[in-house]
C-alpha angles and dihedrals in degrees: 000000000000090000093049091050091051093048090050093052090051091050092049094048092049093046092056096035098237130134116257088213095058091053111110112194093191120082111219115223139179114265141177125214129190117249111222126196117208090359099285111042115091109220105156149324139270116216126200112199123185115208110168112283093355129070121197122206114197127192112200125179109217100172112083114236095040132095140176117253098176140346135210121195132195117195118163148131093250129052116270108261100217144002096266110131092176089063094047112120097240127047140163104193106170106050094135102207111327135158096219140036131174143192134193116210134170111271087220087069097050105107099115133015131199115177118192132174146170112231133186128211122216132194089228115069100250110189092020136092126266139173111254138176136170134213121216095179102088115112091217092061129083129206106292093023120081147135116283123202121201126187110224124171088343096308130104117233122192122209135166107266135186140193115260093171123069094181098069143033135224125214122244118248089359118134115233131182104231140175120231125224129183116242085229089066114101088202092058111135100251128111094254112024092165087068097055089099087061092048092051089050091052094048088055091052100037093100090050090052093048092048097049108097090193099035104216095341090291096117093236100127125239121320117254130218088255089056090051092049092048092048089051092052092048089056101047109014129086095193121085119260114248114250093242091056101043097097120196104336094209092053092044092051089051093053091046092048091051091053091048092049100042108013104070109120094003114165118188115241125220093277093042132098114258121190119229112200117224114205117188101174138290095295100050131075116264110233135186125220123206120231134163106249094223092055094059107026110093100183144276133275138191114250134196134184111248109263142178102232130054124224113253132217125224091280094053095254125132114264128192124349101272121111140187136209142204124260094238 
């Protein structure tokens, strides 16, 4: 029977003039796989989307409070030989803390998929919705700098907040439903997200600038809160700064230059300030809340997309808890 089937395939291929070797019996189809952190915690999905000659593999975090730090992806016509994400052919290793990552690979290579990630959990619901309000009434605040109150697990928390969006306004003592983004996220909803590392650097040196009576030896006097705000807008805003908010331009230039010189690639440590972006929709001002990173970062986990086949060691025994799956 096997010989007859083989002869029949050859006869059919010759009759229609196609190559037997280009024939693919499997039909590729889109599919979605759960992304698990630490083996049992569902944090997102990995979607494999077939579009002609190109296949897109998307990682999406769906559980608030989690984000992607890095991803490793195996896509190949043969099964992955071992559980070694660092040796996978595709990798994005400097994602910061994002909710989404994507790869495009040749569909012709899509036989098997193994999707690995490192994810971090936070006590603030990054990627999720929160209730948020600001107060402009404090005498210690200037325009663009205010108290921000955020409702987490039924309790209000107050943190120093600032405007990072000159195109819109936000009402005082009005509750908004908003989404949180990490300032490590290159997809954060600000004009220049690539400069958020510079902004985090500036936030962690603002007290130093405001305490320096000679500001870098230039004889400019200490920086003011208005100078710090203007420097922040210069770094991440496209819109011009209103004349009443510009501060002292020489001091602003010094602060900006310090960020450009020393802030590239800056990542806040456990004791450093980290900005959390608060996005309340297209018609409301985007703001940033200041947190201490070590107070809100809970830890990192390995994550794998749910698969059908375990990785095997040299003795043919399952190793680790990661798995992989086929493209069909």
